[in-house]
Structure formats: C-alpha cells, structure tokens
C-alpha positions in Angstrom: 68.9 -17.1 60.4 66.0 -15.2 62.0 67.1 -11.8 60.6 67.4 -13.3 57.1 63.9 -14.7 57.4 62.5 -11.4 58.7 64.1 -9.6 55.7 62.8 -12.2 53.3 59.3 -11.9 54.9 59.4 -8.1 54.8 60.5 -8.2 51.1 57.6 -10.6 50.2 55.1 -8.6 52.2 56.2 -5.4 50.5 56.2 -7.0 47.1 52.6 -8.2 47.5 51.5 -4.8 48.7 53.2 -3.0 45.8 50.5 -1.8 43.4 52.7 0.0 41.0 52.1 -1.1 37.4 48.7 -2.8 38.2 46.8 -0.2 36.1 49.2 -0.8 33.1 48.7 -4.6 33.4 44.9 -4.2 33.6 45.1 -1.9 30.5 47.0 -4.5 28.6 44.3 -7.1 29.3 41.4 -4.8 28.6 42.7 -3.1 25.5 41.9 -5.9 23.0 38.4 -6.3 24.4 37.7 -2.6 24.2 39.2 -2.3 20.7 37.0 -5.2 19.5 33.9 -3.6 21.0 34.8 -0.2 19.4 35.2 -1.8 15.9 32.0 -3.9 16.4 29.9 -0.8 17.2 31.4 1.0 14.2 30.6 -2.0 11.9 27.0 -2.3 13.2 26.5 1.4 12.4 27.9 1.0 9.0 25.7 -2.0 8.3 22.6 -0.1 9.4 23.6 2.9 7.3 24.2 1.0 4.0 21.0 -0.9 4.5 19.0 2.3 4.9 20.7 3.8 1.8 19.9 0.7 -0.2 16.2 0.9 0.9 16.1 4.6 -0.1 17.6 3.7 -3.5 15.0 1.0 -4.1 12.2 3.3 -3.1 13.4 6.2 -5.3 13.9 3.9 -8.3 10.3 2.5 -7.9 9.0 6.1 -7.6 10.8 7.2 -10.7 9.4 4.3 -12.8 5.9 4.9 -11.5 6.0 8.6 -12.8 6.6 7.6 -16.4 3.3 8.0 -18.2 4.8 7.4 -21.6 6.5 4.2 -20.4 10.2 3.3 -19.8 13.0 1.9 -22.0 15.1 -1.0 -20.8 18.8 -1.6 -20.9 21.7 0.4 -19.4 21.2 3.1 -22.1 17.5 3.4 -21.5 15.5 5.3 -18.9 15.8 2.3 -16.5 19.5 2.5 -16.9 19.4 6.2 -15.9 17.3 5.2 -12.8 19.8 2.6 -11.9 22.6 5.2 -12.2 20.6 7.4 -9.8 20.3 4.5 -7.4 24.0 3.9 -7.4 24.7 7.6 -6.7 22.3 7.3 -3.7 24.7 4.7 -2.2 27.4 7.3 -1.7 29.8 7.2 0.2 29.6 3.4 -0.3 31.2 2.4 -3.6 28.6 1.0 -6.0 30.2 1.0 -9.4 32.0 -2.4 -9.3 31.0 -4.9 -12.0 31.3 -7.9 -9.7 31.9 -8.7 -6.1 32.2 -6.0 -3.4 30.6 -2.7 -4.3 28.4 -4.2 -7.1 24.8 -2.8 -7.4 22.0 -4.5 -9.4 18.3 -4.0 -9.8 15.4 -6.2 -10.9 12.4 -4.1 -12.0 9.0 -5.5 -12.8 5.5 -4.4 -13.5 2.7 -6.6 -12.0 -1.0 -6.1 -12.9 -4.2 -7.9 -11.8 -6.3 -8.5 -15.0 -9.9 -9.8 -15.0 -9.0 -12.4 -17.7 -5.6 -13.6 -16.7 -5.3 -12.7 -13.0 -2.1 -11.4 -11.5 0.4 -11.1 -14.3 4.0 -9.9 -14.7 3.7 -7.5 -17.6 7.4 -7.1 -18.0 10.7 -7.4 -16.1 14.1 -5.8 -16.6 17.2 -7.3 -15.0 19.7 -5.5 -17.2 19.2 -1.8 -16.3 22.4 -1.8 -14.3 25.9 -2.8 -15.4 25.5 -5.8 -13.1 22.8 -8.2 -14.2 20.2 -8.8 -11.4 18.8 -12.1 -10.4 15.5 -12.5 -12.1 12.3 -12.1 -10.1 10.1 -14.1 -12.4 7.0 -15.5 -10.6 8.5 -14.2 -7.3 7.3 -10.7 -8.4 3.7 -11.9 -8.1 4.4 -13.3 -4.6 6.0 -10.1 -3.5 2.9 -8.0 -4.3 0.6 -10.4 -2.6 2.4 -11.0 0.7 2.2 -10.0 3.5 -0.2 -7.3 2.1 -2.1 -7.8 -1.2 -1.2 -4.7 -3.3 -3.2 -5.8 -6.3 -6.6 -6.8 -4.9 -8.8 -5.3 -7.7 -9.0 -7.1 -11.1 -10.1 -5.3 -14.2 -8.8 -4.0 -17.5 -6.1 -3.6 -16.4 -7.0 -3.5 -12.7 -4.5 -2.7 -9.9 -0.9 -2.4 -11.1 2.3 -2.1 -9.1 6.0 -1.5 -9.9 8.3 -3.8 -8.0 12.0 -2.9 -7.6 14.4 -5.3 -5.9 17.9 -3.9 -5.5 21.0 -6.0 -4.4 24.3 -4.7 -3.1 27.5 -6.5 -2.3 28.6 -4.9 1.0 32.3 -5.2 2.1 33.3 -4.2 5.5 35.9 -1.4 5.7 37.5 -3.4 8.6 38.8 -6.2 6.2 40.8 -8.0 8.8 37.8 -8.5 11.0 35.2 -9.2 8.3 37.1 -10.2 5.2 34.4 -11.3 2.8 31.6 -9.3 1.2 27.9 -10.2 1.8 24.7 -9.5 0.0 22.1 -7.0 1.0 18.7 -6.9 -0.6 15.8 -4.4 -0.4 12.5 -4.3 -2.2 10.2 -1.4 -2.9 6.8 -0.9 -4.5 5.0 2.0 -6.2 1.7 2.4 -8.1 1.7 4.1 -11.5 1.0 7.8 -10.9 -0.6 8.9 -14.2 -1.5 5.9 -16.3 -3.0 2.5 -15.4 0.1 0.5 -16.2 3.7 1.4 -17.1 4.8 0.1 -20.4 8.4 -1.0 -21.1 10.1 -1.0 -24.5 12.8 -3.6 -25.4 14.9 -5.1 -23.9 12.2 -5.6 -21.3 10.6 -9.1 -21.4 
C-alpha cells in the first residue's frame, strides 16, 4: 500500500509542478479582453476623427457663405447646395451621401443680424441645401450667437451680422457587432460677412 501511495503522491506532486500549457491557458483568458481593448481604442480614434472632420466641414461652409458679397441662393441646386456638397466631400473617407440613417449629412444655415430697430433678428435660414433636410434652427440661431460669447453686440443699420452653420452627421461604427446603431454628431460654426454688411439669400431661403 505504501508504494502505491508514494507513487500517487509523486504523481500529484509532479502534476501540480507541471507548468506546461499555463501560458496558453492565460492567453485564452486574456485574448477577449485585449481584443475588446484594441477595438475600443480604434473606435475612440474613429469617433474623434469623424468629429474633427465634421467641425472642419461646418467651419468651411460658414466661411464660404461669408465670402459671397452678392448673396447666396438656397436649395440643393443653388450656391448653398454646392457648399453642402463640399461639406460632404470633406467627410471623406466617412460616407456622407446617404439620404437617411447612417452616413446622412445635413446643414442648417442662417444669417443673424443685430438691428437698432428690431434687435437680434434671423434674416433668413436654409434647411434644404443638402439632400437631407436639416432640423430647423429657428430662434435657436439667436441663442447660438449670444452664448457663451455675444457675437453680435453692436446694433445698427444693419449692425453686427453673423453666419451660423450647424451640420449634423449620422455616424455608424465600422465595428457593427460592437456598436450596432448609428448616432448623431453635431457641430456649429460661425463666420462674419467678409465684404458686405449682411449676406442676402434668394429663395427658397426663409
């Protein structure tokens, strides 16, 4: 009986000291965590990138509108439509030509002026420059130019004037099985008219 017990004890002792395969077992446990971290870092980078490109698109569109001394024309076929097309191109390599859902790009563009007689007024707004209709700014445009920094402090005829561009993009993660649904990104940009006091807009601006 004693030799059998000694052999069993030796076997158990040897088994417990055997470290072969431990690295493989640890790898199996760690691999899902490391893979999740890798995809998470990638997705954070993609989110930051698309957000910066959206901000650049908004800034460029506001700058383009502010340079038009003769005014702009609304609708997808007008000059604002051309500026929206430029904004979509700036989103490359992210798709921005969808008419709804993931990859859709829209822009609300408004001119806000501070008049002596009527105060801060929205001269016009265009929500139909892109193939996707933007959510209307309405009175929000006046709030945007006044907070946190008042961009139209001087009233007059016409007084200070600012172009407001708010672009919206439906971002969908390339890692669909981790983040399956698209979510909305929004950026706002401002620009003062370069040559004239205010920028006029022909129909279908309101």
